[in-house]
C-alpha positions in Angstrom: 0.1 0.3 0.1 1.2 3.8 -0.5 1.5 6.0 1.6 -1.2 8.0 -0.7 -3.5 5.4 -0.4 -3.2 4.8 3.1 -4.4 8.4 3.8 -7.7 7.6 2.4 -8.7 5.5 5.9 -9.5 9.3 6.9 -9.0 11.7 4.7 -10.7 13.2 2.0 -9.2 13.1 -2.0 -9.0 16.8 -1.0 -7.4 16.9 2.0 -4.2 14.6 0.9 -4.0 16.7 -2.0 -3.4 19.6 0.4 -1.1 17.6 2.6 0.9 16.0 0.0 1.8 19.7 -1.5 2.7 21.1 1.7 5.3 18.2 2.3 7.3 20.1 -0.8 7.2 23.5 1.0 10.1 25.2 3.5 10.7 23.0 6.7 10.3 25.2 10.0 12.0 25.6 13.6 10.8 26.9 16.8 12.0 28.1 19.8 10.7 27.9 23.4 12.4 30.8 26.0 13.8 29.7 29.0 12.2 32.0 31.1 13.5 30.7 34.3 16.9 32.8 32.8 15.5 35.3 30.6 12.2 37.2 29.4 11.3 37.1 26.0 12.1 40.7 25.2 15.9 40.0 25.3 15.3 37.2 22.8 13.3 39.7 20.2 15.8 42.4 20.4 18.5 40.5 19.3 16.4 38.6 16.7 13.6 40.5 15.0 12.8 38.0 12.4 10.8 35.6 15.1 7.3 35.0 14.3 5.2 34.5 17.7 3.6 30.7 17.8 0.1 31.0 17.3 -0.7 29.1 20.5 2.3 28.6 22.6 3.5 31.1 24.9 7.2 32.3 24.8 7.3 30.6 21.7 8.5 31.4 18.1 8.9 30.1 15.1 11.5 30.7 12.3 12.8 29.3 8.7 15.6 27.4 8.8 17.7 29.8 6.8 16.8 32.8 8.7 19.1 32.3 11.9 22.0 29.5 13.0 20.6 29.8 16.7 21.7 26.5 17.5 25.7 28.1 16.7 24.8 30.9 18.7 26.2 32.0 22.4 22.7 32.1 24.2 21.9 28.3 22.8 25.2 27.4 25.2 23.8 29.4 27.3 20.4 27.8 27.9 18.4 30.4 27.2 16.4 28.5 24.6 15.4 25.3 23.3 15.0 25.0 19.4 12.2 22.7 18.5 9.5 21.8 16.3 6.7 24.0 16.0 4.3 21.4 17.1 6.1 20.0 19.8 4.9 22.7 22.0 1.8 21.8 22.0 1.8 18.9 23.5 2.6 20.5 26.9 0.4 23.3 26.1 -2.8 20.8 26.1 -1.2 18.8 28.8 -1.2 21.6 31.5 1.5 20.4 34.0 1.4 22.6 37.1 4.6 23.7 39.3 4.1 20.8 41.7 3.2 18.1 39.7 4.8 14.9 39.4 5.5 14.2 35.5 7.0 11.5 33.3 8.0 12.1 30.0 8.5 8.5 28.7 10.4 8.9 25.2 12.3 12.0 25.8 15.2 12.2 23.8 16.4 14.8 22.5 14.7 16.9 25.2 11.8 19.6 23.1 8.9 18.8 25.9 11.0 17.9 28.7 12.8 21.3 28.6 9.3 23.0 27.5 7.8 21.6 30.8 10.8 22.6 32.7 10.5 26.3 31.9 6.5 25.7 32.8 7.3 23.9 36.0 9.9 27.1 37.0 11.9 24.3 38.4 9.4 22.6 41.0 7.9 19.4 41.3 9.6 16.5 39.6 9.9 15.7 35.8 10.6 12.2 35.3 12.2 12.2 31.6 12.7 8.7 30.2 15.0 7.6 27.1 15.3 3.6 26.4 18.2 4.3 24.4 21.6 4.6 25.9 23.3 6.8 23.7 20.0 9.0 23.5 19.6 9.1 26.9 22.9 11.0 27.2 22.3 13.6 24.8 19.1 14.3 26.9 20.8 14.6 29.5 23.4 17.3 28.0 20.3 19.1 26.8 18.8 19.6 30.4 22.3 20.4 32.0 22.4 23.3 29.1 19.1 24.5 30.2 20.0 24.5 33.6 16.7 22.5 35.6 17.3 21.4 39.1 14.0 19.0 38.9 14.5 16.9 36.0 15.6 13.1 36.4 16.9 11.7 33.0 16.4 7.7 33.2 17.0 4.8 30.9 15.3 2.4 31.0 12.2 0.4 29.2 8.4 1.2 30.4 8.1 -2.3 32.2 10.7 -0.9 34.4 8.0 1.5 35.8 5.7 -1.2 37.3 6.2 -0.1 40.6 5.0 3.3 39.8 1.5 2.3 38.9 -1.2 5.3 39.3 1.7 7.5 40.6 2.4 10.0 37.9 0.2 13.4 38.2 0.9 13.9 34.2 2.0 11.5 31.5 3.7 12.5 28.0 4.0 9.1 25.5 5.4 10.7 22.4 5.7 7.4 20.7 7.9 6.0 18.1 6.2 6.0 15.1 7.4 5.8 11.3 7.6 9.4 11.0 5.7 11.0 8.3 5.7 14.2 9.8 9.2 14.4 9.6 9.5 13.9 5.4 9.6 18.0 4.5 12.4 17.9 7.2 14.1 14.8 6.5 13.8 13.1 3.2 15.4 9.6 4.8 12.2 9.2 6.3 10.4 9.1 3.2 12.4 7.0 1.9 12.1 4.5 4.5 8.4 4.5 4.8 6.2 1.3 4.3 2.6 0.5 5.2 4.4 -2.6 7.3 6.6 -0.2 9.2 3.2 1.3 10.2 1.5 -1.4 11.1 4.2 -2.9 13.3 4.8 0.5 15.6 1.0 0.3 15.6 1.3 -2.5 17.9 4.2 -1.4 19.9 2.1 2.1 20.5 -1.0 0.0 21.7 1.2 -2.1 23.9 3.1 1.4 25.1 -0.2 3.4 25.6 -1.7 0.4 28.0 1.5 0.4 30.2 1.5 4.2 30.4 -2.1 4.9 31.2 -1.3 2.2 34.3 1.0 4.6 35.6 -1.3 7.6 35.7 -2.7 8.5 38.4 -6.7 8.6 39.0 -7.9 12.1 38.0 -4.4 12.5 36.1 -3.6 13.1 32.3 -2.1 11.7 29.6 -1.2 13.1 26.5 -0.3 10.6 23.7 1.2 12.6 20.6 3.2 10.7 17.5 4.6 12.6 14.2 2.9 10.3 11.9 -0.1 11.3 9.3 -1.2 7.6 10.1 -4.7 6.7 11.5 -3.4 3.2 12.5 -0.8 5.2 14.5 -2.8 7.6 15.9 -6.8 7.5 16.4 -6.6 3.5 16.2 -3.9 3.3 18.9 -6.4 5.4 21.2 -9.4 3.1 20.6 -7.7 0.6 21.6 -7.3 2.0 24.9 -10.5 3.5 24.8 -11.9 -0.2 24.8 -9.1 -1.7 27.4 -9.7 0.7 30.3 -12.6 3.2 32.0 -9.9 6.2 29.6 -11.6 9.2 29.2 -10.8 11.9 26.1 -10.7 15.5 26.7 -12.7 17.2 24.1 -10.5 19.7 21.3 -11.9 23.3 20.4 -12.3 23.8 17.1 -9.8 25.6 15.7 -8.7 26.3 12.1 -5.1 24.9 12.7 -6.5 21.5 13.8 -7.8 18.8 12.0 -10.2 16.2 13.3 -11.3 13.1 11.8 -14.6 12.2 11.9 -14.5 10.5 15.3 -13.2 13.5 16.8 -10.6 11.2 18.8 -7.6 14.0 19.1 -6.2 16.6 16.5 -3.9 16.3 13.7 -1.3 19.2 12.6 -1.3 19.0 9.1 1.6 21.4 7.4 -1.1 23.2 5.4 -3.2 24.2 8.2 -0.6 24.4 10.7 3.2 26.1 10.8 5.0 23.1 11.8 5.7 19.7 9.9 3.1 17.9 11.5 1.5 16.0 14.6 -1.0 13.9 16.2 -2.1 14.6 19.8 -4.5 13.0 21.9 -5.5 14.3 25.5 -7.0 11.2 27.6 -7.8 11.6 31.0 -8.2 9.0 33.9 -11.3 9.2 36.0 -10.4 9.6 39.6 -11.6 6.5 41.6 -11.4 6.0 45.1 -11.3 2.5 45.3 -7.8 3.1 43.8 -4.5 2.9 45.8 -1.6 5.5 44.6 2.0 6.1 45.8 1.6 9.3 48.0 5.0 11.4 47.7 6.8 11.3 50.7 8.2 14.1 52.1 11.8 14.2 53.1 14.1 17.8 54.2 17.8 17.1 54.1 19.3 19.4 56.8 22.6 17.2 56.7 24.5 19.5 53.9 23.8 22.6 54.8 27.6 23.1 54.0 27.2 22.0 50.3 24.3 24.4 50.0 26.1 27.7 51.1 29.1 26.8 49.1 26.4 26.1 45.7 24.0 29.0 46.9 20.7 26.5 46.5 18.2 25.2 49.0 16.3 22.2 48.4 16.7 18.4 48.5 20.4 16.9 48.4 21.6 13.6 48.4 24.5 11.6 47.7 25.1 8.8 45.4 28.8 7.7 44.7 30.4 10.9 46.7 28.7 12.8 44.0 26.0 15.3 45.4 22.7 16.0 43.8 19.7 18.7 44.3 15.9 18.3 43.8 12.8 20.5 45.1 11.9 17.5 47.0 12.6 13.9 47.6 12.4 10.9 44.8 12.4 7.4 45.1 14.3 6.0 42.6 13.3 2.3 42.8 15.9 0.9 41.3 15.8 2.8 37.8 18.8 3.4 35.8 19.4 6.8 36.5 21.5 8.9 34.0 21.1 11.9 35.7 19.6 12.3 39.2 18.6 15.9 39.5 20.9 18.7 39.4 24.4 18.0 39.7 26.3 19.8 42.3 29.7 18.5 42.6 32.0 16.4 44.3 34.0 16.5 47.8 37.7 16.3 47.4 40.1 16.4 50.1 40.9 20.0 49.6 37.3 21.2 49.2 34.2 20.7 47.3 34.4 20.5 43.8 31.2 22.4 42.2 29.8 20.7 38.4 29.6 22.8 35.5 25.8 21.9 35.8 25.1 24.3 38.5 26.9 27.3 36.9 23.8 26.7 34.5 20.9 26.9 36.9 22.6 29.6 39.0 21.1 33.2 38.4 22.9 34.8 40.7 26.7 34.3 43.0 28.2 36.1 45.6 31.7 36.0 43.8 31.3 36.4 39.6 32.5 38.0 36.5 31.3 40.0 33.1 32.6 39.2 30.2 33.3 41.0 27.0 33.2 39.7 23.7 36.7 38.6 23.4 36.9 37.5 26.7 34.2 35.4 25.8 35.4 34.0 22.7 38.7 33.4 24.9 37.0 31.8 27.6 34.8 29.4 25.2 38.1 28.1 23.7 39.1 27.1 27.3 41.8 29.5 27.5 42.9 31.3 30.7 42.2 35.2 31.7 43.9 37.8 33.3 41.5 39.9 35.3 41.7 42.3 38.6 39.2 39.6 40.4 38.7 38.4 44.0 40.2 35.3 44.6 38.3 31.9 44.9 35.5 30.2 42.7 33.6 32.6 39.7 30.7 32.7 38.2 31.3 33.7 34.4 28.6 35.6 32.8 28.0 37.3 29.4 25.5 39.7 29.3 24.0 38.9 32.5 23.6 35.1 32.1 25.5 32.3 33.1 27.6 30.7 31.1 30.3 28.4 33.2 32.7 28.7 36.4 36.5 29.8 36.8 38.8 29.9 39.8 40.5 33.5 40.4 43.9 33.1 42.0 46.0 36.7 42.1 44.1 38.1 38.8 44.2 35.2 36.9 41.4 33.0 36.4 41.9 29.4 35.5 39.4 28.1 33.3 37.0 25.7 34.4 34.6 25.7 31.1 34.0 21.7 30.3 36.7 20.6 27.4 33.7 18.6 25.6 31.9 21.9 25.3 34.9 24.0 24.2 34.0 25.7 20.5 36.5 28.1 18.2 33.2 29.2 15.6 30.8 30.2 18.1 28.2 33.0 17.3 27.5 35.9 19.7 
């Protein structure tokens, strides 16, 4: 069965033609601004050709050839995250609150988790999971750059979460899919598409959505999404959940940007209707049931690390694992999950004192001892060079244009560079 033929399951010939024509257009990108660090005006003053996202707050759309935002110093500082314009609507509909316990099940490379981190303002807990070890490390790196203290990155299968049944307030399941919503962006996705791939992934998605729903707390919300145009991977998967469980659908308002099939099960974001690549989104509610027991979150204090709190200028729940100290807004029971990043990595205790981790610099907004770099100093610092500057001795938070970048240690006017070797660059845009 061809790609066009399989769309006839829920689309008219006219709608199919419009969709296929739109796939020949230019790909678009968007950024979500990290309002934990800056406001929209700061970024808009630097990049005036950004266009406001029609629905999502603090999100702006641009064409790929307009700006090289991934190579800019602001990207390195975690002032924004670059993702596909449709992705922002997942969290828009999830509507997570600051103190919610949220699970992002298929999270790499980190766009939806980063959007969540911004919305939740470093409160509550986000468990950001990726089954691929390699991709989980990329996810962890992106979370570090954004500077969140409330994100736990895990490398698990969905079955590893069985002990968290009825636990999470909100869940995102952006399921593995055939990727037809990526045709315009990546031509190889179009070449790799087959109908057998669609049907095979549909079976996997049905398994995942049932298991994800079991992890949702009664009264909670699950958003299921794919970047596929296939009915078999979208409406059919949700219908399977509705048949097998007590799940209920949330209705979507009629909108010029949304396409809904006659069954009114979720929405499609088509490139000829919405300024993005393509997505399917469905919002699912788990009815409250007083007979179901769910796990209560435990409240624990970590008062024994006051010395580390003072050094790092942080507050919250601090714990030690293999001599590495981490910060979370509250206690979380890991239940033998494979942890890639257990919150904000603060540093390690060494014989000579406490060695702060680079991740802490991206979380801090202010520090008692900090320094502002000019453009020439910035270029040298990003390359890993030491600087000569008249400053107080000790640990320094290094900033550029008022935003944190990394650490240095000053000794008699010489700044020893602590910017990680793996992040150093010779071609930064500023």
